[in-house]
MARTOR-65556 format. One record per residue (C-alpha): chain; x, y, z. Coordinates in nm, 2 decimals. Layout:
BEGIN
  cadena       u       v       w
       A       X       Y       Z
...
end
This chain:
BEGIN
  cadena       u       v       w
       A   13.40    8.28    8.97
       A   13.49    7.93    9.09
       A   13.77    8.08    9.31
       A   13.52    8.34    9.45
       A   13.27    8.07    9.53
       A   13.53    7.85    9.69
       A   13.65    8.15    9.91
       A   13.30    8.23   10.02
       A   13.24    7.86   10.12
       A   13.57    7.84   10.29
       A   13.49    8.16   10.49
       A   13.16    8.02   10.60
       A   13.32    7.69   10.71
       A   13.58    7.87   10.92
       A   13.31    8.08   11.10
       A   13.09    7.77   11.16
       A   13.38    7.56   11.29
       A   13.49    7.85   11.52
       A   13.14    7.88   11.68
       A   12.96    7.56   11.59
       A   12.71    7.57   11.88
       A   12.45    7.76   11.67
       A   12.35    7.87   11.33
       A   12.30    8.24   11.26
       A   11.92    8.20   11.23
       A   11.89    8.05   11.58
       A   11.80    8.27   11.88
       A   12.09    8.39   12.09
       A   12.11    8.23   12.44
       A   12.27    8.32   12.77
       A   12.54    8.06   12.71
       A   12.62    8.20   12.36
       A   12.96    8.37   12.41
       A   13.12    8.31   12.07
       A   13.43    8.51   11.99
       A   13.42    8.75   11.69
       A   13.67    8.69   11.42
       A   13.82    8.92   11.15
       A   13.67    8.84   10.81
       A   13.92    8.83   10.52
       A   13.81    9.04   10.22
       A   14.02    8.98    9.91
       A   13.89    9.28    9.71
       A   14.01    9.53    9.98
       A   14.37    9.62   10.06
       A   14.54    9.43   10.34
       A   14.57    9.75   10.55
       A   14.49    9.86   10.90
       A   14.18   10.06   10.79
       A   14.08   10.03   10.43
       A   13.73   10.18   10.44
       A   13.45   10.34   10.64
       A   13.40   10.18   10.98
       A   13.69    9.95   10.90
       A   13.53    9.67   10.69
       A   13.23    9.57   10.48
       A   13.05    9.45   10.79
       A   13.09    9.79   10.95
       A   13.23    9.64   11.28
       A   13.45    9.94   11.35
       A   13.70    9.70   11.51
       A   14.08    9.73   11.45
       A   14.30    9.43   11.45
       A   14.56    9.64   11.64
       A   14.60    9.79   11.99
       A   14.50   10.15   12.00
       A   14.65   10.45   12.19
       A   14.68   10.42   12.57
       A   14.83   10.76   12.66
       A   14.58   11.00   12.51
       A   14.85   11.24   12.39
       A   14.87   11.44   12.07
       A   15.16   11.31   11.85
       A   15.10   11.57   11.58
       A   14.83   11.78   11.41
       A   14.79   11.87   11.04
       A   14.57   12.17   10.92
       A   14.47   12.11   10.56
       A   14.29   12.45   10.53
       A   13.95   12.30   10.49
       A   13.68   12.11   10.69
       A   13.72   11.74   10.74
       A   13.37   11.59   10.71
       A   13.40   11.22   10.63
       A   13.60   10.92   10.72
       A   13.97   10.83   10.70
       A   14.13   10.53   10.53
       A   14.48   10.39   10.58
       A   14.68   10.22   10.31
       A   14.90    9.91   10.33
       A   15.20   10.14   10.37
       A   15.03   10.33   10.65
       A   14.96   10.64   10.44
       A   14.65   10.82   10.57
       A   14.39   10.93   10.32
       A   14.10   11.18   10.37
       A   13.89   11.44   10.18
       A   13.83   11.81   10.28
       A   13.57   12.06   10.18
       A   13.55   12.44   10.17
       A   13.92   12.52   10.14
       A   14.02   12.88   10.12
       A   13.84   13.17    9.95
       A   13.72   12.96    9.66
       A   13.57   12.70    9.89
       A   13.74   12.42    9.69
       A   13.76   12.05    9.79
       A   14.08   11.84    9.80
       A   14.20   11.49    9.87
       A   14.50   11.43   10.09
       A   14.76   11.17   10.16
       A   14.97   11.21   10.48
       A   15.26   11.01   10.59
       A   15.25   10.85   10.94
       A   15.47   11.13   11.08
       A   15.21   11.39   10.97
       A   15.39   11.53   10.67
       A   15.22   11.58   10.34
       A   15.28   11.32   10.07
       A   15.04   11.47    9.82
       A   14.73   11.68    9.77
       A   14.49   11.64    9.49
       A   14.25   11.93    9.42
       A   13.93   11.74    9.33
       A   13.57   11.77    9.43
       A   13.55   11.49    9.69
       A   13.48   11.68   10.01
       A   13.19   11.47   10.13
       A   13.28   11.11   10.04
       A   13.42   10.80   10.20
       A   13.75   10.67   10.06
       A   13.80   10.30   10.01
       A   14.13   10.13    9.93
       A   14.12    9.84    9.69
       A   14.33    9.52    9.69
       A   14.61    9.68    9.47
       A   14.63   10.00    9.67
       A   14.41   10.21    9.44
       A   14.19   10.45    9.63
       A   13.82   10.46    9.52
       A   13.62   10.77    9.61
       A   13.31   10.95    9.48
       A   13.36   11.30    9.34
       A   13.10   11.57    9.31
       A   12.82   11.32    9.37
       A   12.86   11.22    9.01
       A   13.19   11.04    8.94
       A   13.39   10.74    9.07
       A   13.76   10.83    9.09
       A   14.02   10.56    9.10
       A   14.33   10.73    9.24
       A   14.68   10.59    9.23
       A   14.87   10.58    9.57
       A   15.11   10.83    9.41
       A   14.83   11.09    9.38
       A   14.71   11.09    9.02
       A   14.38   10.98    8.88
       A   14.40   10.64    8.70
       A   14.04   10.67    8.56
       A   13.70   10.81    8.64
       A   13.36   10.67    8.57
       A   13.05   10.88    8.51
       A   12.72   10.69    8.49
       A   12.52   11.01    8.44
       A   12.35   10.98    8.78
       A   12.40   11.11    9.13
       A   12.60   10.88    9.36
       A   12.59   10.85    9.74
       A   12.90   10.92    9.94
       A   12.89   10.57   10.09
       A   13.03   10.27    9.90
       A   13.06    9.91    9.98
       A   13.24    9.63    9.79
       A   13.18    9.26    9.74
       A   13.43    8.98    9.78
       A   13.46    8.97    9.40
       A   13.52    9.35    9.38
       A   13.17    9.45    9.28
       A   13.10    9.81    9.39
       A   12.76    9.88    9.56
       A   12.61   10.23    9.60
       A   12.29   10.42    9.62
       A   12.24   10.64    9.31
       A   12.00   10.79    9.06
       A   11.65   10.80    9.21
       A   11.78   10.65    9.54
       A   11.81   10.31    9.39
       A   12.06   10.04    9.49
       A   12.32    9.97    9.22
       A   12.58    9.70    9.17
       A   12.86    9.80    8.93
       A   13.18    9.63    8.81
       A   13.51    9.83    8.84
       A   13.50    9.89    8.46
       A   13.17   10.08    8.50
       A   12.93    9.81    8.39
       A   12.60    9.82    8.58
       A   12.53    9.46    8.68
       A   12.19    9.52    8.84
       A   11.97    9.78    9.01
       A   11.69    9.76    9.27
       A   11.42   10.02    9.28
       A   11.15   10.07    9.55
       A   10.84   10.27    9.59
       A   11.03   10.41    9.89
       A   11.38   10.55    9.85
       A   11.68   10.36    9.97
       A   11.85   10.55   10.25
       A   12.19   10.67   10.13
       A   12.39   10.59   10.44
       A   12.63   10.30   10.49
       A   12.49    9.95   10.40
       A   12.70    9.66   10.53
       A   12.75    9.31   10.37
       A   12.72    8.97   10.54
       A   13.05    8.79   10.63
       A   13.00    8.54   10.35
       A   12.95    8.82   10.09
       A   12.60    8.71    9.99
       A   12.37    8.98   10.14
       A   12.35    9.36   10.16
       A   12.15    9.51   10.45
       A   12.01    9.86   10.38
       A   11.74   10.09   10.50
       A   11.46   10.24   10.30
       A   11.27   10.55   10.42
       A   10.93   10.71   10.41
       A   11.07   11.06   10.41
       A   11.38   11.25   10.52
       A   11.31   11.18   10.89
       A   11.14   10.84   10.90
       A   11.27   10.49   10.82
       A   11.04   10.26   10.64
       A   11.21    9.91   10.63
       A   11.53    9.72   10.67
       A   11.60    9.51   10.36
       A   11.82    9.21   10.31
       A   11.92    9.20    9.94
       A   12.12    8.94    9.74
       A   12.45    9.06    9.61
       A   12.42    8.81    9.32
       A   12.12    8.96    9.14
       A   11.96    9.22    9.37
       A   11.67    8.99    9.47
       A   11.50    9.10    9.80
       A   11.55    8.82   10.05
       A   11.35    8.97   10.33
       A   11.20    9.30   10.44
       A   11.15    9.41   10.80
       A   10.91    9.70   10.85
       A   11.00    9.98   11.09
       A   10.71   10.16   11.27
       A   10.63   10.47   11.48
       A   10.84   10.75   11.32
       A   11.18   10.59   11.39
       A   11.49   10.73   11.22
       A   11.85   10.63   11.22
       A   12.18   10.82   11.20
       A   12.40   10.51   11.18
       A   12.49   10.21   10.98
       A   12.38    9.86   11.08
       A   12.67    9.64   11.21
       A   12.70    9.28   11.10
       A   12.89    9.04   11.33
       A   13.10    8.73   11.24
       A   12.79    8.51   11.24
       A   12.56    8.73   11.03
       A   12.37    8.88   11.32
       A   12.26    9.24   11.26
       A   12.28    9.53   11.51
       A   12.12    9.87   11.46
       A   11.95   10.15   11.64
       A   11.69   10.42   11.59
       A   11.60   10.76   11.74
       A   11.32   11.02   11.72
       A   11.05   10.81   11.88
       A   10.93   10.69   12.22
       A   10.97   10.34   12.07
       A   11.33   10.39   11.96
       A   11.56   10.10   12.04
       A   11.88    9.93   11.97
       A   11.80    9.60   11.79
       A   11.97    9.27   11.74
       A   11.84    9.05   11.46
       A   11.95    8.72   11.32
       A   12.07    8.69   10.96
       A   11.72    8.56   10.87
       A   11.56    8.88   11.01
       A   11.41    8.73   11.34
       A   11.44    8.94   11.65
       A   11.71    8.85   11.90
       A   11.67    9.13   12.15
       A   11.62    9.51   12.20
       A   11.75    9.78   12.43
       A   11.54   10.09   12.48
       A   11.68   10.44   12.41
       A   11.75   10.70   12.14
       A   12.04   10.56   11.95
       A   12.29   10.78   11.77
       A   12.61   10.70   11.58
       A   12.73   10.37   11.44
       A   12.80   10.10   11.70
       A   13.11    9.87   11.73
       A   13.17    9.52   11.86
       A   13.48    9.38   12.03
       A   13.63    9.04   11.99
       A   13.45    8.91   12.30
       A   13.11    9.00   12.13
       A   13.04    9.30   12.36
       A   12.85    9.57   12.17
       A   12.90    9.95   12.22
       A   12.66   10.22   12.11
       A   12.55   10.57   12.21
       A   12.22   10.67   12.38
       A   12.14   11.04   12.37
       A   11.85   11.24   12.50
       A   11.88   11.41   12.84
       A   12.22   11.25   12.88
       A   12.46   11.11   12.63
       A   12.57   10.77   12.73
       A   12.83   10.53   12.59
       A   12.64   10.20   12.65
       A   12.78    9.85   12.65
       A   12.57    9.54   12.62
       A   12.67    9.18   12.61
       A   12.59    8.95   12.32
       A   12.24    8.87   12.44
       A   12.14    9.23   12.52
       A   12.22    9.25   12.90
       A   12.35    9.59   13.01
       A   12.71    9.57   13.11
       A   12.78    9.94   13.19
       A   12.71   10.30   13.08
       A   12.95   10.60   13.09
       A   12.84   10.96   13.04
       A   13.01   11.13   12.74
       A   13.00   11.47   12.58
       A   12.73   11.54   12.33
       A   12.79   11.45   11.97
       A   12.69   11.20   11.70
       A   12.99   10.99   11.74
       A   13.07   10.67   11.54
       A   13.24   10.43   11.79
       A   13.54   10.22   11.71
       A   13.74    9.97   11.92
       A   14.07    9.81   11.92
       A   14.18    9.44   11.95
       A   14.16    9.46   12.33
       A   13.81    9.60   12.34
       A   13.91    9.96   12.42
       A   13.64   10.19   12.28
       A   13.72   10.53   12.13
       A   13.47   10.82   12.14
       A   13.51   11.14   11.94
       A   13.25   11.39   12.06
       A   13.20   11.76   12.00
       A   13.45   11.88   12.26
       A   13.68   11.59   12.35
       A   13.82   11.25   12.26
       A   13.80   10.97   12.52
       A   13.90   10.61   12.55
       A   13.72   10.35   12.76
       A   13.82   10.00   12.85
       A   13.60    9.70   12.78
       A   13.51    9.70   13.15
       A   13.40   10.07   13.15
       A   13.70   10.24   13.30
       A   13.79   10.57   13.13
       A   14.15   10.55   13.02
       A   14.20   10.90   12.91
       A   14.02   11.22   12.80
       A   14.16   11.48   12.55
       A   13.99   11.82   12.51
       A   13.96   11.94   12.15
       A   14.00   12.30   12.05
       A   13.67   12.49   11.98
       A   13.33   12.34   11.95
       A   13.35   12.06   11.69
       A   13.04   12.07   11.49
       A   13.09   11.76   11.29
       A   13.33   11.46   11.34
       A   13.50   11.26   11.07
       A   13.51   10.90   11.17
       A   13.84   10.79   11.33
       A   14.08   10.51   11.23
       A   14.36   10.32   11.40
       A   14.70   10.26   11.24
       A   14.92    9.96   11.26
       A   15.14   10.13   11.52
       A   14.83   10.20   11.74
       A   14.79   10.57   11.65
       A   14.44   10.70   11.64
       A   14.36   10.94   11.36
       A   14.06   11.17   11.33
       A   13.96   11.50   11.18
       A   13.75   11.80   11.30
       A   13.50   12.03   11.12
       A   13.52   12.39   11.25
       A   13.63   12.61   10.96
       A   13.96   12.64   10.77
       A   14.15   12.80   11.06
       A   14.07   12.54   11.32
       A   13.99   12.21   11.14
       A   14.27   11.96   11.17
       A   14.38   11.60   11.16
       A   14.48   11.47   11.50
       A   14.72   11.18   11.56
       A   14.69   11.04   11.91
       A   14.92   10.80   12.09
end
């Protein structure tokens, strides 16, 4: 525990010294142009893309340069729909789940080599889950909304844990390796990797079982609660130590969200809502105070580049890839094809958009680098990932005959 505490303090010091002009609870200013830094997370694998939206802060930012050609290197058809995100191991093996394979509509979990050849396939009920790669290379994934599976990189199950409750598809992990998830009666759980429940938080309202990021020092989880299926109730900041509620921010006027909040290197929170005339993209400090808002119906999970430019999607009459600077000023907007895309970016600020009919890449300054049409109407999109060699991987959801993994260079 002393080592964990030391690491957390050391991380905080590095962030402070890198951008010492302000504390995270202070309002953002026009002169505030701090660079984002990549947060080291010892409980995750040292890999190019170890979990959903890249990291526990859900930045969606790769440390590598992504594809510049927009050409298909290879495709792989697993025989089932690809519904959720990819993860990439330290050895560049690509992991993803499928659902509704073949006549029996079975699920499976795949490992592909970087050249697109199959390493292994494990028939296991994990079709709608988000894989996460732990420090030793073990893959953690939820199966059948009931069990945690710990899978060896060679394709066999090391162990499974069944707590006797339903489990959300989304997982997050603390600096010390504690696993966080929404389960049971939509409560928030903290669990050790041997299956011991450390604490739970219950609300009169349900926690929303979408992704819930963690602050860069590992101390705080940010998670939505909801009034009903369509309306958010509050955004909560909850201590990772004991589940104590640090603060609660009420959300009014029938707003909903289809995305994860994003936490930057200094603890600021970015998130958006839709389904209401008052829907906005929000920036809050780590203490919950409002930094700025940007009006619009916001879909998909945003991303942030190293220069602190934020990218998110506005959709209503038009679907717009929108870029704001760190204090909420509009930089540019590009019209994109419809679709609830989660955005990711590379280490040069190039943003990648996977919509219903095409994949596109846009520079940090708003220039469209390339556009790649996709076969058929893609009804759902599995979140993309970027490999160490710059290859972009994503999957499509259009039935067993069409659904495929794409590798783009």
